[in-house]
N, C-alpha and C positions, 0 to 999 in steps of 0.2 A: 598204904594198907594192902593193896593186891600183890605185893611182893611176898607177903606172908603166905598168901595162898599158893603162889608159884613155888616156894621152898616147900610147902606141904605137899605139893604133887610129887616133888622129888623125893621126899621122905617116903611117901607111900610106895614108890617104886623101889626103894632101898631097904625098907624095913624087913625084919625077918620074924616078926611075930606071927603074921598070918602069911604063909608062903604063897606067893604068886607064881604063875609060870614066867618062863624067861621072856616071851614075847609081851606079856602084859607090863612086866618090870621095865623092859627096854622101852616101850611105849611111854609109860608114865615118866621115866627119866628124860626121854627126849623131849616130850611135850613141855615138861616143867622147866628144863633148861633152855629151850627155845623161847619160852616166854620170858624167863629171866634175861636172855640175851636181847630180846625186844625191848624190855624194860630198860637195860643198860644203854641201848642206843637212843632211846627217846629221851632219857634223862641225862645224856652226856656223862655217864659214870663208867669211865673207861677201865678203872680199877676193878669194878665189878665184872666187867665184860671179860677181861684177862683171866680173872679168877674163875669165872663160870666156864669158860672154854676149857681151861686146864682141868678143872674138876670133872667136867662132863667126859673127858677122855679117860679119866681114872675110874669114873662110875661105870661107864659102858664097857670097859675092858674086864672089870670085875664081874659084871653080870654075864658077860659073853663067856668068860672062862669058868664061870659057876663056882667062884670062891666065896 
């Protein structure tokens, strides 16, 4: 159940309905993804771990570049 909350945090950082500053978006995406990575480690879900790390790189690079 808490995994949905973690995905929600990432969604809030990436959504464009209500524009957030770059720093707030980066913080939400980082915190949400770190929580998902922690969840992946504790539940031995390595497929989710690999997917989360690759998506985190893509998400942060889009926010950083402002695209």
